[in-house]
C-alpha positions in Angstrom: 0.0 0.0 0.0 1.4 3.4 -0.9 1.9 5.9 1.8 -0.5 8.3 0.1 -3.3 5.8 0.5 -2.8 5.3 4.2 -5.1 8.0 5.4 -7.7 7.1 2.8 -7.4 3.5 4.1 -8.7 4.7 7.5 -11.5 6.6 5.8 -12.4 3.5 3.9 -12.4 1.6 7.2 -15.0 4.0 8.5 -17.2 3.4 5.4 -16.8 -0.3 5.8 -17.7 -0.1 9.5 -21.0 1.6 8.6 -21.6 -0.9 5.7 -21.1 -3.8 8.0 -24.0 -2.7 10.1 -26.3 -2.1 7.2 -27.3 -5.5 5.9 -30.6 -4.9 4.2 -32.5 -2.8 6.7 -32.5 0.6 8.3 -33.5 1.3 11.8 -36.6 3.4 12.2 -38.9 3.4 15.2 -41.9 3.9 12.9 -41.3 0.8 10.9 -44.6 -1.2 10.9 -43.4 -4.5 9.4 -40.9 -6.6 11.3 -40.1 -10.1 12.5 -43.3 -11.7 13.7 -45.6 -9.3 11.8 -48.4 -10.8 9.6 -47.1 -10.7 6.0 -49.1 -8.2 3.8 -51.1 -9.7 1.0 -49.5 -9.5 -2.4 -51.0 -7.4 -5.2 -48.5 -8.0 -8.0 -49.5 -6.8 -11.4 -47.4 -8.9 -13.8 -46.4 -12.5 -13.2 -43.8 -13.0 -15.8 -42.4 -16.3 -14.8 -44.4 -19.0 -12.9 -42.0 -21.9 -12.5 -43.2 -23.3 -15.9 -46.7 -23.5 -14.6 -45.8 -25.1 -11.3 -46.9 -22.0 -9.3 -50.0 -19.9 -9.3 -50.1 -16.1 -8.6 -50.2 -15.4 -4.9 -52.4 -13.0 -3.1 -53.1 -14.5 0.3 -50.5 -16.7 1.8 -51.6 -20.3 2.6 -51.2 -22.2 5.9 -48.4 -24.6 6.2 -46.6 -23.2 3.1 -43.4 -21.1 3.1 -42.8 -18.1 0.8 -39.8 -16.0 -0.1 -40.8 -12.5 -1.2 -37.7 -11.0 -2.8 -37.2 -7.5 -4.2 -35.0 -7.0 -7.2 -34.4 -4.8 -10.3 -32.9 -5.2 -13.7 -30.3 -2.4 -13.0 -29.2 -4.1 -9.7 -26.0 -6.0 -10.2 -26.2 -7.9 -6.8 -29.8 -8.8 -7.7 -28.8 -10.4 -10.9 -25.8 -12.1 -9.3 -28.3 -13.7 -6.8 -30.5 -15.2 -9.5 -28.6 -18.6 -9.8 -28.8 -19.0 -6.1 -32.5 -18.3 -6.0 -32.9 -20.8 -8.7 -31.1 -23.4 -6.6 -33.2 -22.6 -3.6 -36.5 -22.9 -5.5 -35.5 -26.2 -7.1 -34.4 -27.6 -3.7 -37.6 -26.7 -1.9 -40.2 -26.8 -4.6 -41.6 -30.1 -3.3 -41.5 -28.9 0.3 -44.1 -26.2 0.1 -41.8 -23.3 -0.7 -42.6 -20.7 -3.4 -40.2 -17.9 -4.2 -41.7 -14.6 -5.6 -39.2 -12.0 -6.9 -40.7 -8.6 -7.4 -39.4 -5.6 -9.4 -41.2 -2.2 -9.6 -40.1 -1.6 -13.2 -42.4 -1.6 -16.2 -43.2 -4.9 -17.9 -41.3 -3.9 -21.1 -38.1 -3.3 -19.1 -38.3 -6.6 -17.3 -39.2 -8.6 -20.4 -36.4 -6.9 -22.3 -33.9 -7.9 -19.6 -35.0 -11.5 -19.6 -34.2 -11.8 -23.3 -30.5 -10.8 -22.6 -27.8 -13.4 -22.6 -26.6 -14.5 -19.2 -23.3 -12.6 -18.7 -21.1 -15.3 -17.1 -21.3 -19.1 -17.4 -18.2 -20.8 -15.9 -17.6 -24.3 -17.2 -17.0 -27.3 -15.0 -13.5 -28.7 -15.0 -12.8 -30.5 -18.2 -16.1 -29.4 -19.8 -16.0 -28.1 -23.4 -17.5 -24.7 -24.3 -20.0 -26.4 -26.6 -21.1 -28.7 -23.7 -21.5 -25.8 -21.4 -23.7 -23.9 -23.9 -25.9 -27.0 -24.2 -26.4 -27.5 -20.5 -26.4 -23.9 -19.1 -29.1 -21.3 -19.6 -28.3 -18.8 -22.3 -30.8 -16.1 -21.4 -32.1 -14.7 -18.1 -35.6 -15.9 -19.1 -34.3 -19.4 -19.3 -32.3 -19.0 -16.1 -35.2 -17.8 -14.0 -37.9 -20.1 -15.3 -38.0 -22.2 -12.2 -39.4 -19.5 -9.9 -41.9 -16.7 -9.9 -40.3 -13.6 -11.4 -42.7 -10.6 -11.4 -43.0 -6.9 -11.7 -45.3 -4.5 -9.9 -44.9 -1.0 -11.6 -47.2 0.8 -9.2 -44.8 0.0 -6.3 -47.5 -1.2 -4.0 -45.7 -4.3 -3.1 -42.5 -2.4 -2.4 -44.4 0.0 -0.2 -46.1 -2.8 1.8 -42.8 -4.6 2.4 -39.7 -2.6 1.8 -41.0 0.8 2.9 -43.0 -0.7 5.8 -40.1 -2.6 7.1 -37.6 0.3 6.7 -35.6 -1.5 4.0 -33.2 0.6 2.0 -31.4 -1.8 -0.3 -32.0 -4.6 -2.8 -31.8 -7.5 -3.2 -33.8 -8.0 -0.1 -35.8 -11.1 0.9 -38.6 -11.7 3.3 -39.3 -15.2 4.4 -43.0 -15.8 5.2 -43.6 -18.7 7.5 -46.2 -21.4 7.7 -48.4 -19.1 9.9 -48.2 -16.2 7.4 -45.8 -14.2 9.6 -42.4 -12.7 8.7 -39.7 -15.0 9.9 -36.6 -13.3 8.5 -35.4 -10.3 6.5 -32.1 -10.2 4.8 -30.0 -10.7 1.6 -31.2 -13.7 -0.4 -27.6 -15.1 -0.6 -27.7 -15.5 3.2 -31.1 -17.3 3.5 -30.0 -20.9 3.0 -29.9 -22.1 6.7 -32.8 -19.9 7.7 -35.1 -21.3 5.0 -34.1 -24.9 5.9 -34.9 -24.2 9.5 -38.3 -22.6 8.7 -39.3 -25.5 6.5 -38.3 -28.0 9.2 -40.0 -26.0 12.0 -36.6 -25.4 13.7 -36.3 -21.7 13.3 -36.2 -19.5 16.4 -38.1 -16.4 15.3 -38.0 -14.7 18.6 -34.2 -15.0 18.9 -33.8 -13.5 15.4 -36.2 -10.7 16.2 -34.1 -9.8 19.2 -30.9 -9.9 17.1 -32.4 -7.9 14.4 -33.5 -5.3 16.9 -29.9 -5.0 18.2 -28.6 -4.7 14.6 -31.1 -2.0 13.8 -30.1 0.0 16.9 -26.5 -0.4 15.9 -27.2 0.8 12.4 -29.2 3.8 13.7 -26.3 4.8 15.9 -23.7 4.5 13.1 -26.0 6.4 10.7 -26.3 9.2 13.3 -22.5 9.4 13.7 -21.8 9.4 10.0 -24.5 12.0 9.4 -22.8 14.3 11.9 -19.5 13.8 10.2 -20.9 14.7 6.8 -22.3 17.9 8.3 -18.8 18.7 9.6 -20.0 18.2 13.2 -17.0 16.1 14.3 -17.4 17.1 18.0 -21.0 15.9 17.9 -20.0 12.6 16.3 -17.3 12.0 18.9 -19.7 12.8 21.7 -22.1 10.2 20.3 -19.3 7.6 20.1 -18.2 8.3 23.7 -21.8 8.0 25.0 -22.3 4.7 23.1 -19.0 3.3 24.4 -20.1 4.0 28.0 -23.1 1.7 27.8 -22.0 -0.7 25.0 -21.8 -4.4 25.9 -21.2 -5.6 22.3 -17.4 -6.2 21.7 -17.8 -6.1 17.9 -19.6 -2.7 18.0 -17.1 -1.4 20.6 -14.2 -2.1 18.2 -16.1 -0.5 15.3 -16.8 2.7 17.4 -13.2 2.9 18.5 -12.0 2.6 14.9 -14.3 5.4 13.9 -13.1 7.5 16.8 -9.5 7.0 15.8 -10.3 8.1 12.2 -12.1 11.2 13.4 -9.5 12.5 15.9 -6.8 12.0 13.3 -8.9 13.9 10.8 -10.0 16.8 13.1 -7.4 19.4 14.1 -9.6 20.5 17.0 -9.4 17.0 18.5 -5.6 16.9 18.7 -5.7 17.1 22.5 -7.6 13.8 22.5 -4.9 11.9 20.6 -2.8 11.3 23.6 -5.4 9.1 25.2 -7.4 7.7 22.2 -4.4 6.6 20.1 -2.7 4.5 22.9 -6.0 2.9 23.7 -6.6 2.0 20.0 -3.1 0.6 19.7 -3.7 -1.6 22.6 -7.1 -2.7 21.3 -5.7 -3.5 17.9 -2.5 -5.1 19.1 -3.2 -8.3 17.2 -4.1 -6.4 14.0 -0.7 -5.5 12.7 -1.8 -3.6 9.6 -4.2 -1.4 11.6 -1.5 -0.6 14.2 0.8 0.3 11.2 -1.8 2.6 9.7 -2.5 4.4 13.0 1.2 4.8 13.7 1.9 6.1 10.2 -0.9 8.7 10.4 0.4 9.9 13.7 3.9 10.3 12.1 2.3 12.2 9.2 0.6 14.6 11.5 3.9 15.1 13.4 5.9 15.7 10.2 3.3 18.2 8.9 3.6 20.2 12.1 0.0 19.4 13.3 1.1 17.4 16.3 3.9 17.7 18.8 3.7 14.9 21.3 6.9 13.0 21.9 5.3 10.5 24.2 2.7 9.6 21.6 5.4 9.2 19.0 7.2 6.8 21.3 4.0 4.9 22.0 3.4 4.5 18.3 6.9 3.4 17.6 6.9 0.7 20.3 3.5 -0.6 19.2 4.7 -0.7 15.6 7.8 -2.6 16.5 5.7 -5.2 18.3 3.4 -5.4 15.4 6.3 -6.0 13.0 7.4 -9.0 15.1 4.1 -10.7 14.6 3.3 -9.5 11.1 3.2 -11.6 7.9 6.2 -11.4 5.6 4.1 -9.4 3.2 3.3 -6.7 5.8 6.6 -6.6 7.7 8.5 -4.3 5.4 5.8 -1.6 5.5 5.6 -1.7 9.3 9.3 -1.5 9.7 9.3 1.5 7.3 6.8 3.1 9.7 9.0 2.3 12.7 12.0 3.8 10.9 10.1 7.0 10.2 9.1 7.3 13.9 12.7 6.7 15.0 13.8 9.4 12.5 11.5 12.1 14.0 12.6 10.9 17.5 16.2 11.7 16.5 17.4 8.1 16.7 19.1 8.1 13.3 21.2 4.9 13.9 18.1 3.0 15.0 16.2 4.3 11.9 19.1 3.2 9.7 19.1 -0.4 11.0 15.4 -0.7 10.8 15.2 0.7 7.3 18.0 -1.5 6.0 15.9 -4.5 7.3 12.8 -3.1 5.5 14.7 -2.8 2.2 15.8 -6.5 2.5 12.2 -7.6 3.1 10.3 -5.5 0.6 9.2 -6.9 -2.7 11.2 -4.9 -5.2 8.3 -5.1 -7.6 5.8 -3.6 -5.1 4.5 0.0 -5.1 6.3 0.8 -1.8 9.7 -0.5 -2.8 11.0 2.8 -4.2 9.7 4.9 -1.2 11.4 2.6 1.2 14.7 2.7 -0.6 14.5 6.5 -1.0 13.9 6.9 2.8 17.0 4.7 3.5 19.1 7.2 1.5 17.5 10.1 3.4 18.5 8.5 6.7 22.1 8.0 5.4 22.3 11.6 4.3 21.0 12.8 7.7 23.6 10.8 9.5 26.3 12.2 7.1 25.1 15.7 7.7 25.0 15.2 11.5 28.6 14.1 11.4 29.9 17.2 9.7 
């Protein structure tokens, strides 16, 4: 990873933290459809595919049958990528009382036009010829999706009754409707395998999932509030929300996410420089077993010091020690970059001989074809020149 990308890496981490909490739902206290709710009746306008006549259009859900109501669109790449999996699920459960209904809100012409298109990727089995693959695999999306109910509802009523009512903000998104016509699960269709099996076999713990989903929604709401404050430039507000959340948080995963966000924010915000002396050491301790994160944090502290935005010798020392320990446990691929960080920290501490020894080791370890190789070699020459100048 180039040094220029280090800070953007931490910004990316923040984005990933938020994304990790946003599966398919958004948290909203006003949401009226949730786990355990009676599934709304369907009022779909166009039933384009019906499992080659195996399934009839659904309005009311029947007792002792299981339904998957999935929302998709022709423009949605992940929706299209999920289609082969949905086909597999329908084929596997067709004789077990399961009917999958995929609903778009596009006009009929758009959906039918999409179905005539050639399936974009068809990987061959090992040793299979291209001709054999063409004979056995579907060539169009119409052929691919013929085993389940693919539909479109241009007036958006189905989307309103399900997606909007449940606070959903992304597709593909699937709702599993159980044998008692109640919502059992909401999530990405690629993640429904075990759930669908459990629902069919009457082994699904709806109450436990409802509780977990509630926690996930609360987490997402918190993360959304924090990132919203950041977008508005209200860094102090975002940091306050993080601190309050950490005080009452009992979820280790969420705690780590919040602390990573806090690190990113204090490194980004000049007005938070006074917090670095406590937050950075805590983060380095928390991420002691994550060598690359330790390296990124230490490097960004070095950059702030080099730029004149930070003057904290104790913090530099803490980062250097943490980076040295991280280098000891790092993979061979990461070790050169971490040692380079250590050398930079030693350099600003005034330990030129230590920096020289560390950087010489980094040069030996770095892949000479990598993006960072030139920078590591150049810094070695800078250290040598500084030692030469100091001896004059």
